[in-house]
All heavy atoms as TSV, in Angstrom:
chain	resi	resn	atom	element	x	y	z
A	1	MET	N	N	8.732	-129.684	-129.142
A	1	MET	CA	C	8.108	-130.971	-129.276
A	1	MET	C	C	6.795	-131.036	-128.508
A	1	MET	O	O	5.793	-131.404	-129.052
A	1	MET	CB	C	9.072	-132.036	-128.786
A	1	MET	CG	C	9.049	-133.249	-129.603
A	1	MET	SD	S	10.395	-134.330	-129.059
A	1	MET	CE	C	9.833	-135.756	-129.856
A	2	ASN	N	N	6.830	-130.711	-127.229
A	2	ASN	CA	C	5.646	-130.634	-126.376
A	2	ASN	C	C	4.771	-131.870	-126.417
A	2	ASN	O	O	3.552	-131.786	-126.467
A	2	ASN	CB	C	4.838	-129.382	-126.690
A	2	ASN	CG	C	5.596	-128.129	-126.356
A	2	ASN	OD1	O	6.472	-128.137	-125.502
A	2	ASN	ND2	N	5.288	-127.045	-127.033
A	3	SER	N	N	5.368	-133.035	-126.395
A	3	SER	CA	C	4.611	-134.277	-126.439
A	3	SER	C	C	3.944	-134.616	-125.113
A	3	SER	O	O	3.149	-135.536	-125.046
A	3	SER	CB	C	5.527	-135.424	-126.856
A	3	SER	OG	O	6.591	-135.562	-125.939
A	4	LEU	N	N	4.263	-133.873	-124.070
A	4	LEU	CA	C	3.696	-134.153	-122.748
A	4	LEU	C	C	2.675	-133.106	-122.311
A	4	LEU	O	O	2.348	-133.027	-121.128
A	4	LEU	CB	C	4.820	-134.269	-121.709
A	4	LEU	CG	C	5.805	-135.414	-121.943
A	4	LEU	CD1	C	6.917	-135.374	-120.899
A	4	LEU	CD2	C	5.106	-136.749	-121.921
A	5	ASN	N	N	2.147	-132.332	-123.231
A	5	ASN	CA	C	1.124	-131.339	-122.895
A	5	ASN	C	C	-0.059	-132.014	-122.213
A	5	ASN	O	O	-0.513	-133.071	-122.650
A	5	ASN	CB	C	0.635	-130.608	-124.141
A	5	ASN	CG	C	1.594	-129.538	-124.582
A	5	ASN	OD1	O	2.402	-129.054	-123.793
A	5	ASN	ND2	N	1.513	-129.166	-125.837
A	6	GLY	N	N	-0.533	-131.412	-121.124
A	6	GLY	CA	C	-1.672	-131.956	-120.400
A	6	GLY	C	C	-1.317	-133.055	-119.414
A	6	GLY	O	O	-2.192	-133.564	-118.730
A	7	LYS	N	N	-0.059	-133.424	-119.325
A	7	LYS	CA	C	0.382	-134.452	-118.384
A	7	LYS	C	C	1.023	-133.795	-117.162
A	7	LYS	O	O	1.558	-132.699	-117.246
A	7	LYS	CB	C	1.415	-135.385	-119.027
A	7	LYS	CG	C	0.961	-136.040	-120.299
A	7	LYS	CD	C	-0.111	-137.049	-120.037
A	7	LYS	CE	C	-0.468	-137.740	-121.346
A	7	LYS	NZ	N	-1.548	-138.650	-121.209
A	8	VAL	N	N	0.964	-134.487	-116.035
A	8	VAL	CA	C	1.587	-134.010	-114.804
A	8	VAL	C	C	2.676	-134.999	-114.408
A	8	VAL	O	O	2.448	-136.206	-114.407
A	8	VAL	CB	C	0.560	-133.872	-113.657
A	8	VAL	CG1	C	1.236	-133.442	-112.368
A	8	VAL	CG2	C	-0.538	-132.892	-114.041
A	9	ALA	N	N	3.858	-134.479	-114.097
A	9	ALA	CA	C	4.981	-135.323	-113.683
A	9	ALA	C	C	5.394	-134.964	-112.265
A	9	ALA	O	O	5.474	-133.785	-111.920
A	9	ALA	CB	C	6.155	-135.127	-114.635
A	10	LEU	N	N	5.655	-135.973	-111.451
A	10	LEU	CA	C	6.170	-135.788	-110.093
A	10	LEU	C	C	7.639	-136.170	-110.114
A	10	LEU	O	O	7.985	-137.304	-110.448
A	10	LEU	CB	C	5.409	-136.670	-109.097
A	10	LEU	CG	C	5.951	-136.688	-107.675
A	10	LEU	CD1	C	5.855	-135.310	-107.040
A	10	LEU	CD2	C	5.205	-137.708	-106.845
A	11	VAL	N	N	8.499	-135.213	-109.775
A	11	VAL	CA	C	9.945	-135.443	-109.788
A	11	VAL	C	C	10.469	-135.307	-108.368
A	11	VAL	O	O	10.278	-134.275	-107.726
A	11	VAL	CB	C	10.663	-134.440	-110.722
A	11	VAL	CG1	C	12.161	-134.684	-110.721
A	11	VAL	CG2	C	10.107	-134.530	-112.133
A	12	THR	N	N	11.128	-136.339	-107.885
A	12	THR	CA	C	11.719	-136.305	-106.554
A	12	THR	C	C	13.201	-136.001	-106.659
A	12	THR	O	O	13.826	-136.243	-107.684
A	12	THR	CB	C	11.515	-137.640	-105.825
A	12	THR	OG1	O	12.151	-138.679	-106.567
A	12	THR	CG2	C	10.038	-137.963	-105.672
A	13	GLY	N	N	13.756	-135.462	-105.601
A	13	GLY	CA	C	15.189	-135.169	-105.573
A	13	GLY	C	C	15.587	-134.064	-106.522
A	13	GLY	O	O	16.626	-134.129	-107.162
A	14	ALA	N	N	14.772	-133.034	-106.615
A	14	ALA	CA	C	14.995	-131.978	-107.604
A	14	ALA	C	C	15.738	-130.760	-107.065
A	14	ALA	O	O	16.081	-129.871	-107.832
A	14	ALA	CB	C	13.652	-131.531	-108.181
A	15	ALA	N	N	16.015	-130.686	-105.776
A	15	ALA	CA	C	16.552	-129.458	-105.197
A	15	ALA	C	C	18.045	-129.252	-105.406
A	15	ALA	O	O	18.509	-128.126	-105.495
A	15	ALA	CB	C	16.245	-129.391	-103.703
A	16	ALA	N	N	18.816	-130.326	-105.480
A	16	ALA	CA	C	20.266	-130.178	-105.625
A	16	ALA	C	C	20.618	-129.748	-107.046
A	16	ALA	O	O	20.034	-130.229	-108.020
A	16	ALA	CB	C	20.965	-131.488	-105.284
A	17	ARG	N	N	21.556	-128.871	-107.164
A	17	ARG	CA	C	21.933	-128.321	-108.465
A	17	ARG	C	C	22.455	-129.384	-109.421
A	17	ARG	O	O	22.254	-129.315	-110.623
A	17	ARG	CB	C	22.988	-127.234	-108.264
A	17	ARG	CG	C	23.289	-126.470	-109.515
A	17	ARG	CD	C	24.180	-125.312	-109.201
A	17	ARG	NE	N	24.265	-124.429	-110.338
A	17	ARG	CZ	C	24.934	-123.319	-110.345
A	17	ARG	NH1	N	25.575	-122.927	-109.268
A	17	ARG	NH2	N	24.977	-122.571	-111.416
A	18	ARG	N	N	23.122	-130.382	-108.899
A	18	ARG	CA	C	23.715	-131.423	-109.734
A	18	ARG	C	C	22.940	-132.740	-109.664
A	18	ARG	O	O	23.476	-133.796	-109.969
A	18	ARG	CB	C	25.164	-131.666	-109.298
A	18	ARG	CG	C	26.060	-130.512	-109.620
A	18	ARG	CD	C	27.442	-130.725	-109.008
A	18	ARG	NE	N	28.400	-129.758	-109.475
A	18	ARG	CZ	C	28.442	-128.492	-109.138
A	18	ARG	NH1	N	27.533	-128.013	-108.319
A	18	ARG	NH2	N	29.365	-127.682	-109.608
A	19	SER	N	N	21.680	-132.686	-109.284
A	19	SER	CA	C	20.908	-133.918	-109.131
A	19	SER	C	C	20.257	-134.353	-110.441
A	19	SER	O	O	19.988	-133.541	-111.332
A	19	SER	CB	C	19.813	-133.734	-108.071
A	19	SER	OG	O	18.816	-132.850	-108.547
A	20	MET	N	N	19.993	-135.626	-110.533
A	20	MET	CA	C	19.278	-136.154	-111.681
A	20	MET	C	C	17.859	-135.579	-111.719
A	20	MET	O	O	17.336	-135.259	-112.788
A	20	MET	CB	C	19.220	-137.682	-111.620
A	20	MET	CG	C	18.607	-138.293	-112.861
A	20	MET	SD	S	18.542	-140.089	-112.820
A	20	MET	CE	C	20.263	-140.482	-112.852
A	21	GLY	N	N	17.258	-135.418	-110.551
A	21	GLY	CA	C	15.905	-134.863	-110.485
A	21	GLY	C	C	15.826	-133.466	-111.071
A	21	GLY	O	O	14.848	-133.115	-111.733
A	22	HIS	N	N	16.856	-132.667	-110.838
A	22	HIS	CA	C	16.915	-131.316	-111.388
A	22	HIS	C	C	16.872	-131.373	-112.921
A	22	HIS	O	O	16.074	-130.702	-113.567
A	22	HIS	CB	C	18.182	-130.631	-110.886
A	22	HIS	CG	C	18.429	-129.273	-111.448
A	22	HIS	ND1	N	19.692	-128.756	-111.550
A	22	HIS	CD2	C	17.622	-128.329	-111.960
A	22	HIS	CE1	C	19.642	-127.550	-112.074
A	22	HIS	NE2	N	18.386	-127.270	-112.343
A	23	GLY	N	N	17.712	-132.201	-113.503
A	23	GLY	CA	C	17.756	-132.326	-114.958
A	23	GLY	C	C	16.470	-132.890	-115.535
A	23	GLY	O	O	15.981	-132.425	-116.572
A	24	VAL	N	N	15.903	-133.880	-114.856
A	24	VAL	CA	C	14.657	-134.487	-115.320
A	24	VAL	C	C	13.518	-133.468	-115.278
A	24	VAL	O	O	12.704	-133.385	-116.201
A	24	VAL	CB	C	14.330	-135.751	-114.487
A	24	VAL	CG1	C	12.920	-136.245	-114.746
A	24	VAL	CG2	C	15.340	-136.847	-114.779
A	25	ALA	N	N	13.447	-132.680	-114.205
A	25	ALA	CA	C	12.403	-131.669	-114.090
A	25	ALA	C	C	12.481	-130.664	-115.234
A	25	ALA	O	O	11.458	-130.312	-115.838
A	25	ALA	CB	C	12.504	-130.944	-112.743
A	26	LEU	N	N	13.683	-130.213	-115.557
A	26	LEU	CA	C	13.852	-129.260	-116.656
A	26	LEU	C	C	13.444	-129.888	-117.990
A	26	LEU	O	O	12.774	-129.244	-118.807
A	26	LEU	CB	C	15.297	-128.773	-116.725
A	26	LEU	CG	C	15.761	-127.867	-115.595
A	26	LEU	CD1	C	17.252	-127.578	-115.722
A	26	LEU	CD2	C	14.968	-126.574	-115.584
A	27	ARG	N	N	13.827	-131.121	-118.207
A	27	ARG	CA	C	13.502	-131.797	-119.469
A	27	ARG	C	C	11.994	-132.004	-119.618
A	27	ARG	O	O	11.409	-131.752	-120.669
A	27	ARG	CB	C	14.246	-133.130	-119.551
A	27	ARG	CG	C	13.964	-133.934	-120.787
A	27	ARG	CD	C	14.417	-133.158	-122.029
A	27	ARG	NE	N	14.034	-133.821	-123.242
A	27	ARG	CZ	C	14.862	-134.513	-124.010
A	27	ARG	NH1	N	16.129	-134.616	-123.689
A	27	ARG	NH2	N	14.415	-135.087	-125.096
A	28	LEU	N	N	11.358	-132.494	-118.554
A	28	LEU	CA	C	9.914	-132.727	-118.614
A	28	LEU	C	C	9.149	-131.431	-118.837
A	28	LEU	O	O	8.195	-131.394	-119.616
A	28	LEU	CB	C	9.441	-133.411	-117.331
A	28	LEU	CG	C	9.864	-134.869	-117.157
A	28	LEU	CD1	C	9.525	-135.346	-115.749
A	28	LEU	CD2	C	9.214	-135.755	-118.199
A	29	ALA	N	N	9.566	-130.373	-118.176
A	29	ALA	CA	C	8.918	-129.073	-118.374
A	29	ALA	C	C	9.102	-128.610	-119.817
A	29	ALA	O	O	8.179	-128.067	-120.431
A	29	ALA	CB	C	9.484	-128.042	-117.407
A	30	GLY	N	N	10.285	-128.831	-120.364
A	30	GLY	CA	C	10.549	-128.461	-121.738
A	30	GLY	C	C	9.712	-129.245	-122.734
A	30	GLY	O	O	9.435	-128.772	-123.835
A	31	GLU	N	N	9.298	-130.443	-122.344
A	31	GLU	CA	C	8.457	-131.280	-123.201
A	31	GLU	C	C	6.977	-130.966	-123.016
A	31	GLU	O	O	6.130	-131.603	-123.628
A	31	GLU	CB	C	8.709	-132.759	-122.906
A	31	GLU	CG	C	10.082	-133.240	-123.303
A	31	GLU	CD	C	10.270	-133.307	-124.809
A	31	GLU	OE1	O	9.298	-133.615	-125.527
A	31	GLU	OE2	O	11.393	-133.049	-125.266
A	32	GLY	N	N	6.664	-130.008	-122.132
A	32	GLY	CA	C	5.281	-129.569	-121.982
A	32	GLY	C	C	4.553	-130.079	-120.763
A	32	GLY	O	O	3.383	-129.739	-120.555
A	33	ALA	N	N	5.187	-130.892	-119.939
A	33	ALA	CA	C	4.522	-131.430	-118.746
A	33	ALA	C	C	4.418	-130.363	-117.661
A	33	ALA	O	O	5.262	-129.476	-117.570
A	33	ALA	CB	C	5.289	-132.634	-118.205
A	34	ASP	N	N	3.365	-130.467	-116.861
A	34	ASP	CA	C	3.286	-129.689	-115.630
A	34	ASP	C	C	4.064	-130.488	-114.592
A	34	ASP	O	O	3.773	-131.668	-114.374
A	34	ASP	CB	C	1.836	-129.502	-115.188
A	34	ASP	CG	C	1.055	-128.621	-116.149
A	34	ASP	OD1	O	1.639	-127.652	-116.672
A	34	ASP	OD2	O	-0.129	-128.912	-116.379
A	35	VAL	N	N	5.059	-129.868	-113.976
A	35	VAL	CA	C	5.987	-130.600	-113.121
A	35	VAL	C	C	5.795	-130.235	-111.658
A	35	VAL	O	O	5.760	-129.055	-111.304
A	35	VAL	CB	C	7.451	-130.320	-113.545
A	35	VAL	CG1	C	8.420	-131.106	-112.688
A	35	VAL	CG2	C	7.650	-130.638	-115.020
A	36	VAL	N	N	5.674	-131.258	-110.822
A	36	VAL	CA	C	5.656	-131.109	-109.370
A	36	VAL	C	C	7.027	-131.570	-108.890
A	36	VAL	O	O	7.431	-132.702	-109.156
A	36	VAL	CB	C	4.551	-131.967	-108.719
A	36	VAL	CG1	C	4.589	-131.836	-107.212
A	36	VAL	CG2	C	3.188	-131.603	-109.278
A	37	MET	N	N	7.759	-130.676	-108.220
A	37	MET	CA	C	9.116	-130.998	-107.772
A	37	MET	C	C	9.167	-131.053	-106.251
A	37	MET	O	O	8.663	-130.148	-105.594
A	37	MET	CB	C	10.086	-129.928	-108.280
A	37	MET	CG	C	10.187	-129.897	-109.783
A	37	MET	SD	S	11.062	-128.451	-110.389
A	37	MET	CE	C	9.764	-127.222	-110.345
A	38	VAL	N	N	9.775	-132.110	-105.729
A	38	VAL	CA	C	9.899	-132.275	-104.281
A	38	VAL	C	C	11.310	-132.743	-103.937
A	38	VAL	O	O	12.030	-133.270	-104.780
A	38	VAL	CB	C	8.864	-133.285	-103.725
A	38	VAL	CG1	C	7.459	-132.800	-103.934
A	38	VAL	CG2	C	9.046	-134.651	-104.336
A	39	ASP	N	N	11.669	-132.531	-102.702
A	39	ASP	CA	C	12.943	-133.013	-102.192
A	39	ASP	C	C	12.840	-133.054	-100.676
A	39	ASP	O	O	12.065	-132.299	-100.086
A	39	ASP	CB	C	14.080	-132.086	-102.616
A	39	ASP	CG	C	15.432	-132.779	-102.598
A	39	ASP	OD1	O	15.840	-133.288	-101.543
A	39	ASP	OD2	O	16.074	-132.814	-103.654
A	40	LYS	N	N	13.592	-133.925	-100.040
A	40	LYS	CA	C	13.532	-133.995	-98.574
A	40	LYS	C	C	14.137	-132.756	-97.928
A	40	LYS	O	O	13.817	-132.409	-96.809
A	40	LYS	CB	C	14.194	-135.263	-98.045
A	40	LYS	CG	C	15.674	-135.346	-98.269
A	40	LYS	CD	C	16.226	-136.636	-97.699
A	40	LYS	CE	C	17.723	-136.693	-97.892
A	40	LYS	NZ	N	18.302	-137.884	-97.280
A	41	ASN	N	N	15.035	-132.056	-98.635
A	41	ASN	CA	C	15.594	-130.784	-98.174
A	41	ASN	C	C	15.332	-129.734	-99.247
A	41	ASN	O	O	15.838	-129.849	-100.358
A	41	ASN	CB	C	17.107	-130.901	-97.957
A	41	ASN	CG	C	17.463	-131.900	-96.884
A	41	ASN	OD1	O	16.914	-131.849	-95.794
A	41	ASN	ND2	N	18.350	-132.811	-97.183
A	42	ALA	N	N	14.553	-128.729	-98.913
A	42	ALA	CA	C	14.226	-127.700	-99.907
A	42	ALA	C	C	15.471	-126.965	-100.382
A	42	ALA	O	O	15.556	-126.549	-101.536
A	42	ALA	CB	C	13.222	-126.717	-99.330
A	43	THR	N	N	16.457	-126.793	-99.501
A	43	THR	CA	C	17.724	-126.163	-99.865
A	43	THR	C	C	18.858	-127.047	-99.355
A	43	THR	O	O	19.330	-126.885	-98.234
A	43	THR	CB	C	17.841	-124.758	-99.248
A	43	THR	OG1	O	16.670	-124.013	-99.568
A	43	THR	CG2	C	19.052	-124.029	-99.768
A	44	PRO	N	N	19.289	-128.009	-100.159
A	44	PRO	CA	C	20.339	-128.931	-99.705
A	44	PRO	C	C	21.700	-128.257	-99.609
A	44	PRO	O	O	21.978	-127.282	-100.311
A	44	PRO	CB	C	20.350	-130.011	-100.788
A	44	PRO	CG	C	19.822	-129.342	-101.997
A	44	PRO	CD	C	18.864	-128.299	-101.515
A	45	ARG	N	N	22.539	-128.771	-98.726
A	45	ARG	CA	C	23.914	-128.285	-98.625
A	45	ARG	C	C	24.730	-128.868	-99.762
A	45	ARG	O	O	24.496	-129.973	-100.210
A	45	ARG	CB	C	24.533	-128.691	-97.291
A	45	ARG	CG	C	23.964	-127.909	-96.132
A	45	ARG	CD	C	24.639	-128.293	-94.857
A	45	ARG	NE	N	24.106	-129.614	-94.471
A	45	ARG	CZ	C	24.725	-130.480	-93.702
A	45	ARG	NH1	N	25.891	-130.195	-93.208
A	45	ARG	NH2	N	24.190	-131.634	-93.402
A	46	SER	N	N	25.701	-128.121	-100.246
A	46	SER	CA	C	26.547	-128.597	-101.330
A	46	SER	C	C	28.007	-128.538	-100.921
A	46	SER	O	O	28.417	-127.656	-100.161
A	46	SER	CB	C	26.334	-127.751	-102.582
A	46	SER	OG	O	27.205	-128.173	-103.604
A	47	LEU	N	N	28.790	-129.435	-101.463
A	47	LEU	CA	C	30.226	-129.442	-101.215
A	47	LEU	C	C	30.979	-128.589	-102.225
A	47	LEU	O	O	32.173	-128.377	-102.097
A	47	LEU	CB	C	30.754	-130.885	-101.279
A	47	LEU	CG	C	30.137	-131.859	-100.293
A	47	LEU	CD1	C	30.658	-133.268	-100.557
A	47	LEU	CD2	C	30.435	-131.449	-98.868
A	48	PHE	N	N	30.291	-128.097	-103.253
A	48	PHE	CA	C	30.924	-127.362	-104.341
A	48	PHE	C	C	30.793	-125.856	-104.131
A	48	PHE	O	O	29.701	-125.342	-103.933
A	48	PHE	CB	C	30.303	-127.749	-105.682
A	48	PHE	CG	C	30.406	-129.214	-105.974
A	48	PHE	CD1	C	29.331	-130.058	-105.743
A	48	PHE	CD2	C	31.585	-129.747	-106.465
A	48	PHE	CE1	C	29.425	-131.409	-106.007
A	48	PHE	CE2	C	31.687	-131.103	-106.734
A	48	PHE	CZ	C	30.611	-131.929	-106.508
A	49	SER	N	N	31.910	-125.142	-104.216
A	49	SER	CA	C	31.876	-123.687	-104.006
A	49	SER	C	C	31.081	-122.976	-105.102
A	49	SER	O	O	30.537	-121.896	-104.871
A	49	SER	CB	C	33.301	-123.136	-103.948
A	49	SER	OG	O	33.984	-123.394	-105.156
A	50	GLU	N	N	30.980	-123.561	-106.303
A	50	GLU	CA	C	30.220	-122.938	-107.382
A	50	GLU	C	C	28.726	-122.884	-107.090
A	50	GLU	O	O	27.988	-122.141	-107.742
A	50	GLU	CB	C	30.402	-123.708	-108.701
A	50	GLU	CG	C	31.816	-123.938	-109.139
A	50	GLU	CD	C	32.381	-125.249	-108.589
A	50	GLU	OE1	O	31.787	-126.325	-108.794
A	50	GLU	OE2	O	33.422	-125.176	-107.932
A	51	ASP	N	N	28.279	-123.669	-106.137
A	51	ASP	CA	C	26.862	-123.719	-105.803
A	51	ASP	C	C	26.449	-122.656	-104.787
A	51	ASP	O	O	25.297	-122.628	-104.358
A	51	ASP	CB	C	26.486	-125.106	-105.275
A	51	ASP	CG	C	26.556	-126.165	-106.342
A	51	ASP	OD1	O	26.671	-125.813	-107.533
A	51	ASP	OD2	O	26.512	-127.356	-105.987
A	52	LYS	N	N	27.366	-121.792	-104.425
A	52	LYS	CA	C	27.043	-120.743	-103.457
A	52	LYS	C	C	25.923	-119.878	-104.033
A	52	LYS	O	O	25.967	-119.462	-105.178
A	52	LYS	CB	C	28.270	-119.889	-103.176
A	52	LYS	CG	C	28.085	-118.943	-102.025
A	52	LYS	CD	C	29.379	-118.260	-101.668
A	52	LYS	CE	C	29.150	-117.410	-100.440
A	52	LYS	NZ	N	30.395	-116.845	-99.954
A	53	GLY	N	N	24.911	-119.643	-103.235
A	53	GLY	CA	C	23.769	-118.865	-103.683
A	53	GLY	C	C	22.647	-119.709	-104.275
A	53	GLY	O	O	21.586	-119.198	-104.579
A	54	TRP	N	N	22.878	-121.008	-104.443
A	54	TRP	CA	C	21.846	-121.905	-104.956
A	54	TRP	C	C	20.759	-122.048	-103.902
A	54	TRP	O	O	21.037	-122.345	-102.749
A	54	TRP	CB	C	22.450	-123.269	-105.287
A	54	TRP	CG	C	21.470	-124.249	-105.844
A	54	TRP	CD1	C	20.933	-125.316	-105.189
A	54	TRP	CD2	C	20.919	-124.267	-107.150
A	54	TRP	NE1	N	20.090	-125.996	-106.016
A	54	TRP	CE2	C	20.051	-125.370	-107.228
A	54	TRP	CE3	C	21.059	-123.454	-108.263
A	54	TRP	CZ2	C	19.339	-125.678	-108.384
A	54	TRP	CZ3	C	20.356	-123.772	-109.412
A	54	TRP	CH2	C	19.508	-124.865	-109.461
A	55	GLU	N	N	19.522	-121.815	-104.268
A	55	GLU	CA	C	18.416	-121.835	-103.318
A	55	GLU	C	C	17.539	-123.072	-103.432
A	55	GLU	O	O	16.371	-123.052	-103.067
A	55	GLU	CB	C	17.576	-120.573	-103.498
A	55	GLU	CG	C	18.338	-119.306	-103.180
A	55	GLU	CD	C	17.509	-118.060	-103.391
A	55	GLU	OE1	O	16.301	-118.160	-103.669
A	55	GLU	OE2	O	18.072	-116.970	-103.275
A	56	GLY	N	N	18.082	-124.137	-103.948
A	56	GLY	CA	C	17.352	-125.398	-103.995
A	56	GLY	C	C	16.122	-125.344	-104.884
A	56	GLY	O	O	16.186	-124.940	-106.039
A	57	LEU	N	N	14.991	-125.777	-104.330
A	57	LEU	CA	C	13.764	-125.844	-105.121
A	57	LEU	C	C	13.372	-124.498	-105.706
A	57	LEU	O	O	12.868	-124.435	-106.829
A	57	LEU	CB	C	12.620	-126.416	-104.273
A	57	LEU	CG	C	12.700	-127.904	-103.960
A	57	LEU	CD1	C	11.572	-128.320	-103.034
A	57	LEU	CD2	C	12.669	-128.736	-105.229
A	58	ASN	N	N	13.592	-123.414	-104.975
A	58	ASN	CA	C	13.264	-122.086	-105.514
A	58	ASN	C	C	14.068	-121.787	-106.776
A	58	ASN	O	O	13.553	-121.211	-107.735
A	58	ASN	CB	C	13.508	-120.993	-104.471
A	58	ASN	CG	C	12.499	-121.030	-103.360
A	58	ASN	OD1	O	11.368	-121.460	-103.545
A	58	ASN	ND2	N	12.903	-120.590	-102.188
A	59	SER	N	N	15.328	-122.188	-106.796
A	59	SER	CA	C	16.166	-121.976	-107.978
A	59	SER	C	C	15.696	-122.832	-109.151
A	59	SER	O	O	15.705	-122.385	-110.303
A	59	SER	CB	C	17.630	-122.281	-107.664
A	59	SER	OG	O	18.151	-121.348	-106.744
A	60	VAL	N	N	15.272	-124.059	-108.868
A	60	VAL	CA	C	14.787	-124.933	-109.934
A	60	VAL	C	C	13.501	-124.372	-110.523
A	60	VAL	O	O	13.317	-124.348	-111.748
A	60	VAL	CB	C	14.576	-126.379	-109.426
A	60	VAL	CG1	C	14.064	-127.273	-110.542
A	60	VAL	CG2	C	15.853	-126.943	-108.844
A	61	VAL	N	N	12.604	-123.895	-109.690
A	61	VAL	CA	C	11.359	-123.287	-110.172
A	61	VAL	C	C	11.676	-122.097	-111.071
A	61	VAL	O	O	11.081	-121.941	-112.141
A	61	VAL	CB	C	10.450	-122.873	-108.997
A	61	VAL	CG1	C	9.299	-122.010	-109.474
A	61	VAL	CG2	C	9.926	-124.105	-108.283
A	62	THR	N	N	12.636	-121.268	-110.667
A	62	THR	CA	C	13.029	-120.118	-111.479
A	62	THR	C	C	13.556	-120.566	-112.840
A	62	THR	O	O	13.213	-119.973	-113.873
A	62	THR	CB	C	14.093	-119.279	-110.745
A	62	THR	OG1	O	13.543	-118.842	-109.500
A	62	THR	CG2	C	14.521	-118.084	-111.562
A	63	GLU	N	N	14.370	-121.622	-112.862
A	63	GLU	CA	C	14.895	-122.148	-114.133
A	63	GLU	C	C	13.779	-122.679	-115.026
A	63	GLU	O	O	13.766	-122.438	-116.231
A	63	GLU	CB	C	15.890	-123.280	-113.879
A	63	GLU	CG	C	17.251	-122.831	-113.469
A	63	GLU	CD	C	18.217	-123.997	-113.384
A	63	GLU	OE1	O	17.829	-125.068	-112.889
A	63	GLU	OE2	O	19.358	-123.809	-113.823
A	64	VAL	N	N	12.845	-123.410	-114.429
A	64	VAL	CA	C	11.735	-123.962	-115.207
A	64	VAL	C	C	10.874	-122.841	-115.769
A	64	VAL	O	O	10.498	-122.867	-116.940
A	64	VAL	CB	C	10.901	-124.944	-114.356
A	64	VAL	CG1	C	9.604	-125.311	-115.053
A	64	VAL	CG2	C	11.708	-126.195	-114.038
A	65	GLU	N	N	10.571	-121.839	-114.960
A	65	GLU	CA	C	9.777	-120.707	-115.437
A	65	GLU	C	C	10.463	-120.014	-116.610
A	65	GLU	O	O	9.821	-119.642	-117.585
A	65	GLU	CB	C	9.540	-119.707	-114.315
A	65	GLU	CG	C	8.543	-120.177	-113.285
A	65	GLU	CD	C	8.414	-119.214	-112.126
A	65	GLU	OE1	O	9.308	-118.365	-111.921
A	65	GLU	OE2	O	7.413	-119.319	-111.400
A	66	ALA	N	N	11.772	-119.837	-116.520
A	66	ALA	CA	C	12.518	-119.194	-117.603
A	66	ALA	C	C	12.507	-120.053	-118.863
A	66	ALA	O	O	12.450	-119.538	-119.978
A	66	ALA	CB	C	13.951	-118.923	-117.164
A	67	LYS	N	N	12.552	-121.359	-118.687
A	67	LYS	CA	C	12.599	-122.284	-119.827
A	67	LYS	C	C	11.271	-122.361	-120.569
A	67	LYS	O	O	11.246	-122.373	-121.790
A	67	LYS	CB	C	13.008	-123.670	-119.351
A	67	LYS	CG	C	13.182	-124.674	-120.462
A	67	LYS	CD	C	13.692	-125.988	-119.907
A	67	LYS	CE	C	13.989	-126.959	-121.010
A	67	LYS	NZ	N	15.360	-126.922	-121.460
A	68	VAL	N	N	10.180	-122.406	-119.833
A	68	VAL	CA	C	8.883	-122.641	-120.473
A	68	VAL	C	C	7.971	-121.428	-120.454
A	68	VAL	O	O	6.918	-121.442	-121.091
A	68	VAL	CB	C	8.151	-123.850	-119.847
A	68	VAL	CG1	C	8.961	-125.107	-120.014
A	68	VAL	CG2	C	7.820	-123.622	-118.398
A	69	GLY	N	N	8.355	-120.376	-119.736
A	69	GLY	CA	C	7.540	-119.160	-119.732
A	69	GLY	C	C	6.202	-119.293	-119.064
A	69	GLY	O	O	5.246	-118.663	-119.451
A	70	LYS	N	N	6.091	-120.125	-118.047
A	70	LYS	CA	C	4.835	-120.296	-117.321
A	70	LYS	C	C	4.947	-119.667	-115.934
A	70	LYS	O	O	6.018	-119.526	-115.389
A	70	LYS	CB	C	4.504	-121.774	-117.122
A	70	LYS	CG	C	4.103	-122.484	-118.368
A	70	LYS	CD	C	3.713	-123.910	-118.014
A	70	LYS	CE	C	3.291	-124.674	-119.228
A	70	LYS	NZ	N	2.950	-126.064	-118.909
A	71	ASP	N	N	3.808	-119.330	-115.382
A	71	ASP	CA	C	3.739	-118.932	-113.982
A	71	ASP	C	C	3.416	-120.172	-113.178
A	71	ASP	O	O	2.397	-120.804	-113.388
A	71	ASP	CB	C	2.649	-117.871	-113.754
A	71	ASP	CG	C	3.020	-116.556	-114.389
A	71	ASP	OD1	O	4.210	-116.223	-114.406
A	71	ASP	OD2	O	2.117	-115.861	-114.880
A	72	TRP	N	N	4.294	-120.517	-112.256
A	72	TRP	CA	C	4.097	-121.710	-111.447
A	72	TRP	C	C	3.383	-121.352	-110.182
A	72	TRP	O	O	3.530	-120.270	-109.647
A	72	TRP	CB	C	5.456	-122.350	-111.137
A	72	TRP	CG	C	6.014	-122.980	-112.344
A	72	TRP	CD1	C	6.658	-122.356	-113.358
A	72	TRP	CD2	C	5.915	-124.340	-112.716
A	72	TRP	NE1	N	6.991	-123.251	-114.331
A	72	TRP	CE2	C	6.552	-124.476	-113.955
A	72	TRP	CE3	C	5.363	-125.458	-112.107
A	72	TRP	CZ2	C	6.641	-125.690	-114.604
A	72	TRP	CZ3	C	5.470	-126.668	-112.759
A	72	TRP	CH2	C	6.099	-126.776	-113.984
A	73	GLN	N	N	2.600	-122.261	-109.681
A	73	GLN	CA	C	1.865	-122.061	-108.449
A	73	GLN	C	C	2.364	-123.044	-107.408
A	73	GLN	O	O	2.657	-124.185	-107.727
A	73	GLN	CB	C	0.378	-122.299	-108.688
A	73	GLN	CG	C	-0.141	-121.445	-109.809
A	73	GLN	CD	C	-1.476	-120.846	-109.504
A	73	GLN	OE1	O	-2.096	-121.193	-108.524
A	73	GLN	NE2	N	-1.890	-119.936	-110.331
A	74	TRP	N	N	2.445	-122.589	-106.181
A	74	TRP	CA	C	2.888	-123.456	-105.081
A	74	TRP	C	C	1.722	-124.120	-104.458
A	74	TRP	O	O	0.694	-123.632	-104.303
A	74	TRP	CB	C	3.626	-122.625	-104.023
A	74	TRP	CG	C	4.912	-122.122	-104.543
A	74	TRP	CD1	C	5.116	-120.971	-105.222
A	74	TRP	CD2	C	6.192	-122.732	-104.444
A	74	TRP	NE1	N	6.420	-120.827	-105.551
A	74	TRP	CE2	C	7.122	-121.891	-105.081
A	74	TRP	CE3	C	6.640	-123.907	-103.881
A	74	TRP	CZ2	C	8.454	-122.193	-105.168
A	74	TRP	CZ3	C	7.985	-124.191	-103.972
A	74	TRP	CH2	C	8.873	-123.342	-104.612
């Protein structure tokens, strides 16, 4: 669809694996937006054992890069 090409989106609360921000960041990137992701904790603690190895914002950036095939800059 790419209806957001050329737009920039700021997504807060994106570091947690099960956060709304995580899902929103992936969706916006998939729609073509350049996404800026922030969170108060770059690697939040999780209560779920399945989240072991989750690296917070770094993991989200990796997912977005895989989804849209872009090189992201910090």
